N, C-alpha and C positions, 0 to 999 in steps of 0.2 A: 734593535741597532742601539750599539754604545753611544755615550756622550761626545768621544773624541769621532767616532763616523759619522754621528749627526751634523758636526760643524764642518767637519771637511765634506760632507755633501751639502752642505748650506753655502760653503763658500765656493764649492766647484761651480753650483747652479747659479749663484751671482755672478763669476765671473764668465760662465758661458753667456748670461743675458748682456753682460758687458761687450765681450767680443762680437756678439750677431748686431748689436746697436752701432759698434766701432765701425765695423766692415760696410754694414749700411751706409752709413753718413758719408764714409768716405767715398764709397762708389757714386752715391747721389753727387757729391761736390764735383768730381771728376766728370760725372756724365753733364752736368751743367756749364762745367768750364768747357765742354765740347761742343755744347749747344750755343754757349751764348758768345763764345770768341770766335766761333766760324772757323775755327781750326781744331786739329787734335790735339791734345794735350800729350805730348810723348816727349823723349829725351832732346829730340831736335828741334823742339818750338820753342825753347828759353835756352839763356845763355848760360851755357854749364859751369859748374863749381861756384856756382853765386846763390842766392835765395832770390833769384828773379822768379821763377816758379813757383816756391812758398810763398811771395808777397803776393801773388793771384790764387792761389790755392786758399790761403788762410781769409780772404774776403769771404768764402762761402761757408764759414761757420762764427757762431757767436762768439766773438773772441773774449779771455780775460785778461791774457798776458802775449804780446809779441817780442819773441826773444831775440829776433833779428837771426843771424846765421846760426849763432851756436850759444846764445845767453843764458839758457835754461841747461847747457852742460856741468856736468859736476867736476869737470879738471878741463885743462889742456896744458899742453906742454908745447917744446920747439915742433913739434910734428904734426898739431891740428888739435883739433877740440875734440873730444871725445865724452861718451856717454858711460862712464866706470860703476856707476852704482846700481847696475843691474849684474845678477850670478846668470850663470848657465841653467838650464831646465831643471839640472838636478842639483843645482847650489854649490857647483863649483865656480872658481875664478871665473869670471865672464871675461870674454876678450872686449877690450875698447872700440868698441864698434864706431863708424865714424860719421854719424847722421848729425853732419854740419851744413848743409846746406838749406837751413833755414828749420827754426824750432819755433812752436808757441803753444799755449794752454789754451781752451776752450771752456767755455762756462761751466761744464759740468764736469770739470777738472781733468778729462783726458788730455794729454801731454801727445802732442805730435811731432815728429821730427821726420827732415829730409835729408838723402841722399840725391845729388842729382851732379854728378861729376865723371865718373868713367862711363863711356860708351856701352862698355858690356855690361854692366850695372841697369842701363836705363835709369827709371826713376824708381827708387826705393823710398817707401813710405813706413816708418816705424812707429806704430803708437803703443802706447802705456795706456791702458784700456782703463785702469782704475787710479789714474795721476801719478806722477814719478815721485813722490814721496808716501805712497801707499804700499805696503808689502802685498805679495811676496817680491815685487821686482826681480823677476826671472824673465830672463828669454823663453818663450813658448808658452807661460802661465798667465802673465798679464801684460809681456811685451812682445807685440806681434809685428811682422813684416808682410807688406803687400807689396807689389811692383806694377806700375803702369807700363803695359805692353805698346809696342808701335801703334796700333791700332787706337787705344786710348783705352783699352779695357782694364780694370783693375782685378789683379789676381793674387790670393792667398800664398805667399811665396812657400814653395814645393811642390804647386801645382805644374802639371805638364806646361812647359813654353816658359816656365821661369827660370831664371838663372841669376846668379851673382858670384862673378869671377873674383873679387876680393874674399870672400866666403869660400871659396872653392866649391862653388855649388852648380851642377849643371842638369836639370831635369831631364835631359836628352839622355843621359849618362847614368844617373843616381836617381835614387826615390828619397822621396821627404824623409825616409826612418833614419838617412845617415847622418843628420843634425837634427832629429827628433826622436830620442830614443833614452832608454834608464842608463844605459851602460857606456854612453859616449865622455871621452874626458874633455872634448874640445872646449875651448872657452866659447865657441858659436853653438853649442849644443841648445837646441830651442830656435834657432832661425830658421826652421822649414815647418815649424808645427802649425802655421798659420792653416796650412792643407788639412792638417788632420784635426784643428779644431773645428773646421768646415765642412769636413766629410764623417767623422767617427763621432756617432753620438753617445758614446761613451766615455769620449776624451777628456770632459774636464771632470767628471767621477773617479779619474785613475790618474791624478797628477800625482808626482814623485811629490815626497816629502822633503 
């Protein structure tokens, strides 16, 4: 194995381990919320378009920084707060997606951001698994999206049952491939890669450069 291939393989394994940890921690946090609050954590359980859900959710983590609704965003304008330091899965210009209903950094440097506004999106949780200031900062490589379903279950975006109107994705009509592939020019390419990261054993060893 050549040195570049060895380095890429090592980085892939590291990202895979971080992804699995992030998915597990998020799932455990939501499960504890469901148990301890006495009601299901879902879109209708908290005031939409606020950080009400995030302020409960972040209590289940060892906190480093609570950024409020969007204090860790890298850019904001008259239309809202966005995460603009992320590129697409293949390194193209990324769409400035709107995870601005709660953001926080946890002690192991994971960056967690929440979208809880439009009912069609339910609750989306975006996670930069290795920290917002560490590369590659790409959707589907180190930034993954999960969705809390109406029954309180956490699913990787792209899984059957997930959907996000703002991203133009509906798993009842599309496969995860539509926003997780090597040819799409969409700024949201990578948005549905969490499903592949959870189901394809070779996913992290074949990340596009």
